[in-house]
C-alpha positions in Angstrom: 0.0 0.0 0.0 1.3 3.4 -0.8 1.9 6.1 1.8 1.3 9.9 1.4 4.6 11.8 1.6 3.3 14.0 4.4 3.2 10.9 6.7 7.0 10.9 6.8 7.3 13.8 9.2 8.7 14.4 12.7 5.0 14.6 13.9 4.5 11.0 13.0 7.7 9.9 14.8 6.5 11.9 17.9 4.5 8.8 18.7 7.5 6.5 18.9 8.5 6.3 22.6 12.1 5.4 21.9 12.6 8.7 20.2 11.2 10.8 23.1 14.7 12.1 24.1 15.3 13.6 20.6 14.4 17.2 19.6 11.9 17.9 16.9 14.7 18.7 14.5 16.4 15.4 15.3 13.2 13.4 14.7 12.8 15.2 11.4 16.2 14.0 10.4 15.3 10.5 11.4 12.0 10.7 9.5 13.9 11.7 6.3 16.0 8.5 6.6 13.0 6.2 6.9 11.1 4.3 4.3 7.4 4.7 4.9 4.7 2.2 4.0 1.1 1.2 5.0 0.2 -2.4 5.3 -3.1 -4.3 4.9 -4.3 -6.6 7.7 -2.3 -9.8 7.8 0.3 -8.5 5.3 3.8 -9.4 6.2 6.3 -6.6 7.4 9.2 -8.8 8.2 10.0 -12.4 6.9 11.5 -15.1 9.2 15.1 -15.9 8.3 15.3 -12.9 5.9 18.7 -11.2 5.6 17.2 -7.8 6.2 18.0 -5.5 9.1 15.6 -2.5 9.0 14.0 -1.5 12.3 10.2 -1.1 11.9 8.6 1.8 13.9 4.9 1.2 14.4 3.5 4.6 13.8 -0.2 3.6 13.4 -2.0 0.3 13.9 -0.6 -2.9 15.4 1.8 -5.7 14.4 2.3 -9.3 15.6 5.5 -11.3 16.0 4.9 -14.9 14.9 6.7 -18.0 13.8 5.7 -21.5 12.7 6.5 -25.0 13.8 7.8 -27.6 11.4 4.3 -28.9 11.0 3.0 -25.4 10.1 1.4 -24.5 13.5 1.5 -20.8 14.1 3.3 -19.6 17.3 2.5 -16.1 18.4 5.0 -14.3 20.6 3.5 -10.8 21.2 1.7 -7.8 19.7 3.6 -4.6 19.0 1.4 -1.5 19.6 1.6 1.9 17.9 4.4 3.9 19.4 6.7 0.8 19.7 9.1 -0.8 17.3 10.3 -4.2 16.2 13.3 -5.7 14.3 16.1 -4.2 16.3 17.9 -7.5 16.9 18.9 -8.0 13.3 19.8 -4.3 13.0 22.2 -4.7 16.0 23.7 -8.1 15.4 23.4 -8.4 11.6 22.0 -11.9 11.8 18.8 -13.2 9.9 15.4 -12.4 11.3 14.4 -14.6 14.2 10.6 -14.4 13.5 8.1 -13.0 11.1 6.1 -9.8 11.7 2.6 -9.2 10.3 0.2 -6.3 10.4 -2.8 -6.9 12.7 -4.7 -3.7 11.9 -5.8 -2.5 8.5 -3.7 0.4 7.3 -0.8 -0.1 9.8 1.7 2.6 9.1 5.4 1.6 9.4 8.6 3.7 9.2 11.5 1.5 8.3 15.0 2.7 9.4 18.0 1.0 7.9 20.5 -0.7 10.3 23.4 1.7 9.9 21.5 4.9 10.8 19.7 3.0 13.6 23.0 2.0 15.1 24.4 5.5 14.7 21.3 6.9 16.4 21.7 4.6 19.4 25.4 5.2 19.6 25.0 9.0 19.5 22.3 9.3 22.2 23.0 7.6 25.6 19.4 7.9 26.7 18.3 5.8 23.6 21.0 3.3 24.3 19.8 2.9 27.9 16.2 2.4 26.6 17.4 -0.2 24.2 19.3 -2.1 26.9 16.2 -2.0 29.2 14.1 -3.3 26.3 16.4 -6.2 25.6 16.4 -7.1 29.3 12.7 -7.0 29.3 12.6 -9.4 26.3 14.9 -11.8 28.0 12.8 -11.8 31.2 9.6 -12.4 29.2 11.2 -15.2 27.3 12.4 -16.8 30.6 8.9 -16.6 32.0 7.4 -18.2 29.0 9.9 -21.0 29.0 9.1 -21.7 32.6 5.4 -21.6 31.9 5.7 -24.0 29.0 7.9 -26.3 31.0 6.0 -26.4 34.3 2.4 -25.3 33.8 -0.6 -27.2 32.4 -2.5 -25.8 29.5 -5.3 -24.3 31.7 -2.7 -22.5 33.9 -0.9 -21.1 30.8 -4.2 -19.6 29.6 -4.6 -18.0 33.1 -1.1 -16.6 32.9 -1.6 -15.2 29.4 -4.9 -13.5 30.4 -3.1 -11.9 33.4 -0.3 -10.7 31.0 -2.9 -9.2 28.6 -4.7 -7.5 31.5 -1.5 -5.9 32.7 -0.2 -4.8 29.3 -3.3 -4.0 27.3 -6.0 -3.6 29.9 -7.6 -0.4 31.2 -8.3 -0.1 34.9 -11.9 -0.3 36.1 -11.7 -0.5 39.9 -10.3 -3.9 40.8 -11.1 -5.1 37.2 -9.1 -4.7 34.0 -10.9 -4.5 30.6 -8.9 -6.0 27.8 -9.7 -4.3 24.4 -10.0 -5.3 21.7 -11.3 -8.7 22.9 -8.5 -11.3 22.4 -9.3 -14.0 19.8 -9.2 -17.6 21.1 -6.8 -18.7 18.4 -4.4 -15.9 19.2 -4.3 -16.9 22.9 -3.9 -20.6 21.9 -0.9 -19.7 19.6 0.8 -17.9 22.4 0.5 -20.6 25.0 0.9 -23.7 22.8 -2.6 -25.1 23.2 -5.9 -25.4 21.3 -8.7 -23.0 20.7 -11.0 -25.5 22.4 -8.9 -25.4 25.6 -8.9 -21.6 25.6 -12.7 -21.5 25.1 -13.2 -24.0 28.0 -10.9 -22.1 30.4 -12.7 -18.8 29.6 -16.0 -20.5 30.1 -14.9 -21.8 33.5 -13.6 -18.3 34.5 -16.8 -16.7 33.4 -18.9 -19.2 35.4 -16.7 -18.5 38.5 -17.2 -14.7 38.1 -13.6 -13.9 37.3 -14.1 -13.0 33.7 -16.9 -11.1 31.9 -17.3 -10.7 28.2 -18.7 -7.3 27.2 -19.5 -6.1 23.7 -16.3 -4.1 23.5 -13.9 -5.8 25.9 -13.0 -8.9 27.9 -13.1 -7.9 31.6 -11.0 -9.6 34.2 -13.1 -8.7 37.2 -10.6 -9.6 39.9 -7.0 -9.2 38.7 -5.6 -9.9 42.2 -7.4 -13.2 42.4 -6.3 -14.3 38.9 -2.7 -13.3 39.9 -3.0 -15.5 43.0 -4.2 -18.4 40.9 -1.2 -18.1 38.6 1.3 -17.6 41.4 -0.1 -20.5 43.5 0.5 -22.9 40.6 3.9 -21.5 39.7 5.0 -21.8 43.4 3.9 -25.4 43.5 5.4 -26.4 40.1 
């Protein structure tokens, strides 16, 4: 999909949190170095194993990091919201892509920055370098948690843990409750926790029956986040 030239401006990059320490003039300079493109829903931004290294700033919309098993089963890692970025690992180490990235929302606007200017940007701004290091640490912590969950928790408990993660990262507070919007799709949750859609549907039905989850027209509400957290931690502690 083509992108209007006016989209490639510092105003668009104002939304990218990594670039907050930069001045408007510096963001304008970065914007001029970017390649801009809009993507249709489910269109691929980054191809697994590709020898590319551009960093993708998610200016508008949302993207999803995915991979596939040898049997073709999709494994979903996480969603990247507007204001964030993806693809920095290949830009930093020069190795092939570790996963694919696809657009989740129609008309997702991406600003691609080539590896060399990205590395120069990080090297020239200590605040950005610290943000990058914190981000990589966070990725490692999340990966460690997921490995532990897959190794020690049953499928039902992994669904509980993923709901808790979604509530904390995508939810909006409503008293003790957290409303997750848009409503997560059963197949997406299943792909993230290595189970089936049927298992996810059954777990959500059980949580709804027990009053912990409520499905509203515009959101999935975790009515007692603290209780769900206790359920997850109790199982983790006994694993």
